[in-house]
PQR file of N, CA, C, O and H, with PARSE charges and radii, in Angstrom:
ATOM      1  N   MET A   1       0.840  -1.171   0.000 -0.4000 1.5000
ATOM      2  CA  MET A   1       0.000   0.000   0.000 -0.0000 2.0000
ATOM      3  C   MET A   1       0.893   1.245   0.000  0.5500 1.7000
ATOM      4  O   MET A   1       1.913   1.290   0.688 -0.5500 1.4000
ATOM      5  N   PHE A   2       0.502   2.234  -0.766 -0.4000 1.5000
ATOM      6  CA  PHE A   2       1.245   3.487  -0.827 -0.0000 2.0000
ATOM      7  C   PHE A   2       0.956   4.346   0.398  0.5500 1.7000
ATOM      8  O   PHE A   2      -0.193   4.477   0.820 -0.5500 1.4000
ATOM      9  H   PHE A   2      -0.327   2.198  -1.325  0.4000 1.0000
ATOM     10  N   LYS A   3       2.010   4.929   0.963 -0.4000 1.5000
ATOM     11  CA  LYS A   3       1.863   5.902   2.049 -0.0000 2.0000
ATOM     12  C   LYS A   3       2.058   7.282   1.444  0.5500 1.7000
ATOM     13  O   LYS A   3       3.083   7.562   0.823 -0.5500 1.4000
ATOM     14  H   LYS A   3       2.943   4.822   0.620  0.4000 1.0000
ATOM     15  N   ILE A   4       1.065   8.140   1.632 -0.4000 1.5000
ATOM     16  CA  ILE A   4       1.084   9.462   1.036 -0.0000 2.0000
ATOM     17  C   ILE A   4       0.983  10.515   2.132  0.5500 1.7000
ATOM     18  O   ILE A   4       0.160  10.409   3.041 -0.5500 1.4000
ATOM     19  H   ILE A   4       0.232   7.913   2.137  0.4000 1.0000
ATOM     20  N   LEU A   5       1.820  11.517   2.032 -0.4000 1.5000
ATOM     21  CA  LEU A   5       1.741  12.671   2.925 -0.0000 2.0000
ATOM     22  C   LEU A   5       1.185  13.845   2.132  0.5500 1.7000
ATOM     23  O   LEU A   5       1.767  14.257   1.129 -0.5500 1.4000
ATOM     24  H   LEU A   5       2.489  11.603   1.294  0.4000 1.0000
ATOM     25  N   VAL A   6       0.063  14.377   2.584 -0.4000 1.5000
ATOM     26  CA  VAL A   6      -0.563  15.530   1.941 -0.0000 2.0000
ATOM     27  C   VAL A   6      -0.310  16.750   2.817  0.5500 1.7000
ATOM     28  O   VAL A   6      -0.671  16.760   3.994 -0.5500 1.4000
ATOM     29  H   VAL A   6      -0.409  14.042   3.399  0.4000 1.0000
ATOM     30  N   VAL A   7       0.310  17.778   2.243 -0.4000 1.5000
ATOM     31  CA  VAL A   7       0.590  19.018   2.961 -0.0000 2.0000
ATOM     32  C   VAL A   7      -0.264  20.112   2.337  0.5500 1.7000
ATOM     33  O   VAL A   7      -0.107  20.440   1.161 -0.5500 1.4000
ATOM     34  H   VAL A   7       0.603  17.770   1.286  0.4000 1.0000
ATOM     35  N   GLU A   8      -1.166  20.673   3.131 -0.4000 1.5000
ATOM     36  CA  GLU A   8      -2.082  21.696   2.622 -0.0000 2.0000
ATOM     37  C   GLU A   8      -2.569  22.547   3.788  0.5500 1.7000
ATOM     38  O   GLU A   8      -3.006  22.017   4.809 -0.5500 1.4000
ATOM     39  H   GLU A   8      -1.294  20.407   4.087  0.4000 1.0000
ATOM     40  N   ASP A   9      -2.493  23.870   3.633 -0.4000 1.5000
ATOM     41  CA  ASP A   9      -2.923  24.741   4.726 -0.0000 2.0000
ATOM     42  C   ASP A   9      -4.419  25.058   4.694  0.5500 1.7000
ATOM     43  O   ASP A   9      -4.960  25.549   5.685 -0.5500 1.4000
ATOM     44  H   ASP A   9      -2.138  24.301   2.803  0.4000 1.0000
ATOM     45  N   ASP A  10      -5.082  24.795   3.599 -0.4000 1.5000
ATOM     46  CA  ASP A  10      -6.533  24.990   3.512 -0.0000 2.0000
ATOM     47  C   ASP A  10      -7.215  23.734   4.066  0.5500 1.7000
ATOM     48  O   ASP A  10      -7.161  22.666   3.455 -0.5500 1.4000
ATOM     49  H   ASP A  10      -4.642  24.396   2.794  0.4000 1.0000
ATOM     50  N   GLU A  11      -7.849  23.876   5.220 -0.4000 1.5000
ATOM     51  CA  GLU A  11      -8.413  22.731   5.926 -0.0000 2.0000
ATOM     52  C   GLU A  11      -9.470  21.988   5.109  0.5500 1.7000
ATOM     53  O   GLU A  11      -9.508  20.758   5.128 -0.5500 1.4000
ATOM     54  H   GLU A  11      -7.893  24.743   5.716  0.4000 1.0000
ATOM     55  N   ARG A  12     -10.312  22.704   4.404 -0.4000 1.5000
ATOM     56  CA  ARG A  12     -11.362  22.060   3.607 -0.0000 2.0000
ATOM     57  C   ARG A  12     -10.775  21.278   2.438  0.5500 1.7000
ATOM     58  O   ARG A  12     -11.224  20.170   2.144 -0.5500 1.4000
ATOM     59  H   ARG A  12     -10.281  23.704   4.389  0.4000 1.0000
ATOM     60  N   LEU A  13      -9.789  21.840   1.779 -0.4000 1.5000
ATOM     61  CA  LEU A  13      -9.133  21.148   0.671 -0.0000 2.0000
ATOM     62  C   LEU A  13      -8.369  19.922   1.175  0.5500 1.7000
ATOM     63  O   LEU A  13      -8.396  18.868   0.539 -0.5500 1.4000
ATOM     64  H   LEU A  13      -9.425  22.740   2.017  0.4000 1.0000
ATOM     65  N   LEU A  14      -7.698  20.059   2.300 -0.4000 1.5000
ATOM     66  CA  LEU A  14      -6.978  18.936   2.892 -0.0000 2.0000
ATOM     67  C   LEU A  14      -7.937  17.792   3.208  0.5500 1.7000
ATOM     68  O   LEU A  14      -7.632  16.633   2.924 -0.5500 1.4000
ATOM     69  H   LEU A  14      -7.676  20.915   2.816  0.4000 1.0000
ATOM     70  N   GLU A  15      -9.069  18.102   3.780 -0.4000 1.5000
ATOM     71  CA  GLU A  15     -10.061  17.082   4.100 -0.0000 2.0000
ATOM     72  C   GLU A  15     -10.610  16.417   2.839  0.5500 1.7000
ATOM     73  O   GLU A  15     -10.765  15.197   2.794 -0.5500 1.4000
ATOM     74  H   GLU A  15      -9.316  19.043   4.010  0.4000 1.0000
ATOM     75  N   ALA A  16     -10.901  17.215   1.823 -0.4000 1.5000
ATOM     76  CA  ALA A  16     -11.430  16.665   0.570 -0.0000 2.0000
ATOM     77  C   ALA A  16     -10.410  15.736  -0.092  0.5500 1.7000
ATOM     78  O   ALA A  16     -10.767  14.658  -0.567 -0.5500 1.4000
ATOM     79  H   ALA A  16     -10.775  18.207   1.859  0.4000 1.0000
ATOM     80  N   MET A  17      -9.152  16.151  -0.123 -0.4000 1.5000
ATOM     81  CA  MET A  17      -8.108  15.338  -0.751 -0.0000 2.0000
ATOM     82  C   MET A  17      -7.906  14.024  -0.001  0.5500 1.7000
ATOM     83  O   MET A  17      -7.806  12.965  -0.621 -0.5500 1.4000
ATOM     84  H   MET A  17      -8.862  17.027   0.262  0.4000 1.0000
ATOM     85  N   THR A  18      -7.847  14.085   1.316 -0.4000 1.5000
ATOM     86  CA  THR A  18      -7.611  12.866   2.080 -0.0000 2.0000
ATOM     87  C   THR A  18      -8.812  11.926   2.012  0.5500 1.7000
ATOM     88  O   THR A  18      -8.640  10.711   1.915 -0.5500 1.4000
ATOM     89  H   THR A  18      -7.928  14.945   1.820  0.4000 1.0000
ATOM     90  N   ASP A  19     -10.021  12.473   2.060 -0.4000 1.5000
ATOM     91  CA  ASP A  19     -11.218  11.630   1.936 -0.0000 2.0000
ATOM     92  C   ASP A  19     -11.233  10.904   0.595  0.5500 1.7000
ATOM     93  O   ASP A  19     -11.537   9.713   0.533 -0.5500 1.4000
ATOM     94  H   ASP A  19     -10.161  13.460   2.139  0.4000 1.0000
ATOM     95  N   TYR A  20     -10.908  11.612  -0.466 -0.4000 1.5000
ATOM     96  CA  TYR A  20     -10.884  11.036  -1.807 -0.0000 2.0000
ATOM     97  C   TYR A  20      -9.883   9.884  -1.893  0.5500 1.7000
ATOM     98  O   TYR A  20     -10.200   8.814  -2.412 -0.5500 1.4000
ATOM     99  H   TYR A  20     -10.661  12.580  -0.416  0.4000 1.0000
ATOM    100  N   MET A  21      -8.679  10.110  -1.382 -0.4000 1.5000
ATOM    101  CA  MET A  21      -7.632   9.093  -1.481 -0.0000 2.0000
ATOM    102  C   MET A  21      -7.901   7.906  -0.560  0.5500 1.7000
ATOM    103  O   MET A  21      -7.656   6.762  -0.941 -0.5500 1.4000
ATOM    104  H   MET A  21      -8.421  10.979  -0.960  0.4000 1.0000
ATOM    105  N   ARG A  22      -8.398   8.164   0.633 -0.4000 1.5000
ATOM    106  CA  ARG A  22      -8.701   7.069   1.562 -0.0000 2.0000
ATOM    107  C   ARG A  22      -9.833   6.199   1.029  0.5500 1.7000
ATOM    108  O   ARG A  22      -9.841   4.988   1.246 -0.5500 1.4000
ATOM    109  H   ARG A  22      -8.597   9.093   0.942  0.4000 1.0000
ATOM    110  N   ALA A  23     -10.793   6.811   0.330 -0.4000 1.5000
ATOM    111  CA  ALA A  23     -11.895   6.045  -0.256 -0.0000 2.0000
ATOM    112  C   ALA A  23     -11.382   5.078  -1.318  0.5500 1.7000
ATOM    113  O   ALA A  23     -12.058   4.105  -1.651 -0.5500 1.4000
ATOM    114  H   ALA A  23     -10.787   7.796   0.153  0.4000 1.0000
ATOM    115  N   ARG A  24     -10.202   5.339  -1.843 -0.4000 1.5000
ATOM    116  CA  ARG A  24      -9.597   4.477  -2.847 -0.0000 2.0000
ATOM    117  C   ARG A  24      -8.551   3.536  -2.253  0.5500 1.7000
ATOM    118  O   ARG A  24      -7.776   2.914  -2.980 -0.5500 1.4000
ATOM    119  H   ARG A  24      -9.653   6.130  -1.573  0.4000 1.0000
ATOM    120  N   GLY A  25      -8.540   3.442  -0.929 -0.4000 1.5000
ATOM    121  CA  GLY A  25      -7.686   2.481  -0.256 -0.0000 2.0000
ATOM    122  C   GLY A  25      -6.253   2.912  -0.015  0.5500 1.7000
ATOM    123  O   GLY A  25      -5.407   2.077   0.303 -0.5500 1.4000
ATOM    124  H   GLY A  25      -9.169   3.947  -0.339  0.4000 1.0000
ATOM    125  N   LEU A  26      -5.960   4.193  -0.159 -0.4000 1.5000
ATOM    126  CA  LEU A  26      -4.604   4.674   0.066 -0.0000 2.0000
ATOM    127  C   LEU A  26      -4.395   5.033   1.531  0.5500 1.7000
ATOM    128  O   LEU A  26      -5.336   5.426   2.220 -0.5500 1.4000
ATOM    129  H   LEU A  26      -6.647   4.871  -0.418  0.4000 1.0000
ATOM    130  N   ASP A  27      -3.179   4.899   1.996 -0.4000 1.5000
ATOM    131  CA  ASP A  27      -2.797   5.225   3.365 -0.0000 2.0000
ATOM    132  C   ASP A  27      -2.324   6.679   3.368  0.5500 1.7000
ATOM    133  O   ASP A  27      -1.218   6.971   2.913 -0.5500 1.4000
ATOM    134  H   ASP A  27      -2.415   4.580   1.436  0.4000 1.0000
ATOM    135  N   VAL A  28      -3.153   7.587   3.876 -0.4000 1.5000
ATOM    136  CA  VAL A  28      -2.905   9.022   3.765 -0.0000 2.0000
ATOM    137  C   VAL A  28      -2.623   9.635   5.135  0.5500 1.7000
ATOM    138  O   VAL A  28      -3.325   9.376   6.112 -0.5500 1.4000
ATOM    139  H   VAL A  28      -4.052   7.350   4.245  0.4000 1.0000
ATOM    140  N   TYR A  29      -1.584  10.447   5.173 -0.4000 1.5000
ATOM    141  CA  TYR A  29      -1.232  11.219   6.359 -0.0000 2.0000
ATOM    142  C   TYR A  29      -1.356  12.691   5.992  0.5500 1.7000
ATOM    143  O   TYR A  29      -1.224  13.051   4.823 -0.5500 1.4000
ATOM    144  H   TYR A  29      -1.014  10.657   4.379  0.4000 1.0000
ATOM    145  N   CYS A  30      -1.608  13.542   6.978 -0.4000 1.5000
ATOM    146  CA  CYS A  30      -1.863  14.961   6.715 -0.0000 2.0000
ATOM    147  C   CYS A  30      -0.913  15.842   7.505  0.5500 1.7000
ATOM    148  O   CYS A  30      -0.481  15.501   8.606 -0.5500 1.4000
ATOM    149  H   CYS A  30      -1.715  13.250   7.928  0.4000 1.0000
ATOM    150  N   ALA A  31      -0.600  16.986   6.910 -0.4000 1.5000
ATOM    151  CA  ALA A  31       0.159  18.025   7.588 -0.0000 2.0000
ATOM    152  C   ALA A  31      -0.382  19.367   7.110  0.5500 1.7000
ATOM    153  O   ALA A  31      -0.584  19.573   5.914 -0.5500 1.4000
ATOM    154  H   ALA A  31      -0.950  17.264   6.015  0.4000 1.0000
ATOM    155  N   ALA A  32      -0.613  20.273   8.049 -0.4000 1.5000
ATOM    156  CA  ALA A  32      -1.209  21.568   7.727 -0.0000 2.0000
ATOM    157  C   ALA A  32      -0.183  22.611   7.286  0.5500 1.7000
ATOM    158  O   ALA A  32      -0.553  23.660   6.759 -0.5500 1.4000
ATOM    159  H   ALA A  32      -0.449  20.105   9.021  0.4000 1.0000
ATOM    160  N   ASP A  33       1.113  22.325   7.500 -0.4000 1.5000
ATOM    161  CA  ASP A  33       2.144  23.274   7.063 -0.0000 2.0000
ATOM    162  C   ASP A  33       3.479  22.544   6.917  0.5500 1.7000
ATOM    163  O   ASP A  33       3.592  21.357   7.223 -0.5500 1.4000
ATOM    164  H   ASP A  33       1.413  21.472   7.928  0.4000 1.0000
ATOM    165  N   GLY A  34       4.461  23.263   6.454 -0.4000 1.5000
ATOM    166  CA  GLY A  34       5.761  22.664   6.183 -0.0000 2.0000
ATOM    167  C   GLY A  34       6.460  22.118   7.415  0.5500 1.7000
ATOM    168  O   GLY A  34       7.104  21.071   7.351 -0.5500 1.4000
ATOM    169  H   GLY A  34       4.369  24.227   6.206  0.4000 1.0000
ATOM    170  N   ALA A  35       6.339  22.815   8.532 -0.4000 1.5000
ATOM    171  CA  ALA A  35       6.980  22.356   9.763 -0.0000 2.0000
ATOM    172  C   ALA A  35       6.389  21.027  10.219  0.5500 1.7000
ATOM    173  O   ALA A  35       7.118  20.132  10.647 -0.5500 1.4000
ATOM    174  H   ALA A  35       5.815  23.665   8.584  0.4000 1.0000
ATOM    175  N   LYS A  36       5.073  20.902  10.128 -0.4000 1.5000
ATOM    176  CA  LYS A  36       4.415  19.648  10.518 -0.0000 2.0000
ATOM    177  C   LYS A  36       4.761  18.538   9.530  0.5500 1.7000
ATOM    178  O   LYS A  36       4.876  17.374   9.916 -0.5500 1.4000
ATOM    179  H   LYS A  36       4.481  21.630   9.781  0.4000 1.0000
ATOM    180  N   ALA A  37       4.926  18.891   8.268 -0.4000 1.5000
ATOM    181  CA  ALA A  37       5.327  17.901   7.265 -0.0000 2.0000
ATOM    182  C   ALA A  37       6.729  17.385   7.569  0.5500 1.7000
ATOM    183  O   ALA A  37       6.979  16.184   7.475 -0.5500 1.4000
ATOM    184  H   ALA A  37       4.834  19.836   7.955  0.4000 1.0000
ATOM    185  N   MET A  38       7.636  18.273   7.928 -0.4000 1.5000
ATOM    186  CA  MET A  38       9.001  17.860   8.241 -0.0000 2.0000
ATOM    187  C   MET A  38       9.022  16.939   9.457  0.5500 1.7000
ATOM    188  O   MET A  38       9.805  15.990   9.505 -0.5500 1.4000
ATOM    189  H   MET A  38       7.432  19.249   8.004  0.4000 1.0000
ATOM    190  N   ALA A  39       8.165  17.214  10.440 -0.4000 1.5000
ATOM    191  CA  ALA A  39       8.082  16.350  11.613 -0.0000 2.0000
ATOM    192  C   ALA A  39       7.591  14.960  11.211  0.5500 1.7000
ATOM    193  O   ALA A  39       8.086  13.957  11.725 -0.5500 1.4000
ATOM    194  H   ALA A  39       7.529  17.985  10.402  0.4000 1.0000
ATOM    195  N   GLN A  40       6.623  14.897  10.296 -0.4000 1.5000
ATOM    196  CA  GLN A  40       6.122  13.610   9.803 -0.0000 2.0000
ATOM    197  C   GLN A  40       7.226  12.862   9.055  0.5500 1.7000
ATOM    198  O   GLN A  40       7.345  11.643   9.177 -0.5500 1.4000
ATOM    199  H   GLN A  40       6.221  15.713   9.880  0.4000 1.0000
ATOM    200  N   LEU A  41       8.020  13.583   8.292 -0.4000 1.5000
ATOM    201  CA  LEU A  41       9.090  12.953   7.513 -0.0000 2.0000
ATOM    202  C   LEU A  41      10.196  12.397   8.405  0.5500 1.7000
ATOM    203  O   LEU A  41      10.897  11.461   8.018 -0.5500 1.4000
ATOM    204  H   LEU A  41       7.923  14.573   8.193  0.4000 1.0000
ATOM    205  N   ASP A  42      10.353  12.976   9.606 -0.4000 1.5000
ATOM    206  CA  ASP A  42      11.352  12.463  10.539 -0.0000 2.0000
ATOM    207  C   ASP A  42      10.995  11.087  11.075  0.5500 1.7000
ATOM    208  O   ASP A  42      11.878  10.300  11.416 -0.5500 1.4000
ATOM    209  H   ASP A  42       9.783  13.735   9.920  0.4000 1.0000
ATOM    210  N   SER A  43       9.697  10.795  11.151 -0.4000 1.5000
ATOM    211  CA  SER A  43       9.275   9.548  11.793 -0.0000 2.0000
ATOM    212  C   SER A  43       8.624   8.541  10.844  0.5500 1.7000
ATOM    213  O   SER A  43       8.273   7.442  11.273 -0.5500 1.4000
ATOM    214  H   SER A  43       8.980  11.434  10.874  0.4000 1.0000
ATOM    215  N   ASN A  44       8.455   8.888   9.567 -0.4000 1.5000
ATOM    216  CA  ASN A  44       7.803   8.000   8.604 -0.0000 2.0000
ATOM    217  C   ASN A  44       8.537   8.039   7.273  0.5500 1.7000
ATOM    218  O   ASN A  44       9.270   8.982   6.973 -0.5500 1.4000
ATOM    219  H   ASN A  44       8.740   9.781   9.219  0.4000 1.0000
ATOM    220  N   VAL A  45       8.325   7.002   6.492 -0.4000 1.5000
ATOM    221  CA  VAL A  45       8.811   6.954   5.106 -0.0000 2.0000
ATOM    222  C   VAL A  45       7.584   6.944   4.211  0.5500 1.7000
ATOM    223  O   VAL A  45       6.714   6.084   4.352 -0.5500 1.4000
ATOM    224  H   VAL A  45       7.730   6.236   6.736  0.4000 1.0000
ATOM    225  N   PHE A  46       7.512   7.899   3.288 -0.4000 1.5000
ATOM    226  CA  PHE A  46       6.366   8.033   2.410 -0.0000 2.0000
ATOM    227  C   PHE A  46       6.763   7.692   0.977  0.5500 1.7000
ATOM    228  O   PHE A  46       7.909   7.875   0.567 -0.5500 1.4000
ATOM    229  H   PHE A  46       8.219   8.598   3.173  0.4000 1.0000
ATOM    230  N   ASP A  47       5.783   7.192   0.231 -0.4000 1.5000
ATOM    231  CA  ASP A  47       5.988   6.918  -1.184 -0.0000 2.0000
ATOM    232  C   ASP A  47       5.727   8.145  -2.037  0.5500 1.7000
ATOM    233  O   ASP A  47       6.260   8.273  -3.139 -0.5500 1.4000
ATOM    234  H   ASP A  47       4.852   7.043   0.564  0.4000 1.0000
ATOM    235  N   LEU A  48       4.895   9.056  -1.518 -0.4000 1.5000
ATOM    236  CA  LEU A  48       4.523  10.248  -2.279 -0.0000 2.0000
ATOM    237  C   LEU A  48       4.239  11.388  -1.327  0.5500 1.7000
ATOM    238  O   LEU A  48       3.643  11.193  -0.267 -0.5500 1.4000
ATOM    239  H   LEU A  48       4.461   8.952  -0.623  0.4000 1.0000
ATOM    240  N   LEU A  49       4.671  12.585  -1.710 -0.4000 1.5000
ATOM    241  CA  LEU A  49       4.423  13.804  -0.949 -0.0000 2.0000
ATOM    242  C   LEU A  49       3.686  14.768  -1.863  0.5500 1.7000
ATOM    243  O   LEU A  49       4.168  15.111  -2.942 -0.5500 1.4000
ATOM    244  H   LEU A  49       5.155  12.743  -2.571  0.4000 1.0000
ATOM    245  N   LEU A  50       2.500  15.204  -1.415 -0.4000 1.5000
ATOM    246  CA  LEU A  50       1.707  16.173  -2.193 -0.0000 2.0000
ATOM    247  C   LEU A  50       1.587  17.456  -1.408  0.5500 1.7000
ATOM    248  O   LEU A  50       0.962  18.408  -1.874 -0.5500 1.4000
ATOM    249  H   LEU A  50       2.108  14.925  -0.539  0.4000 1.0000
TER
END
């Protein structure tokens, strides 16, 4: 399964993107800004960063 990190500061868009991808069986993680994304990257390995 692909692990995807979605970085988006617009909360509604972030929710829409993650809902769409999760409905298709993807493993999605979220970050609201670059600092939170970097923290996620320190503790996880992702196949794709959006």
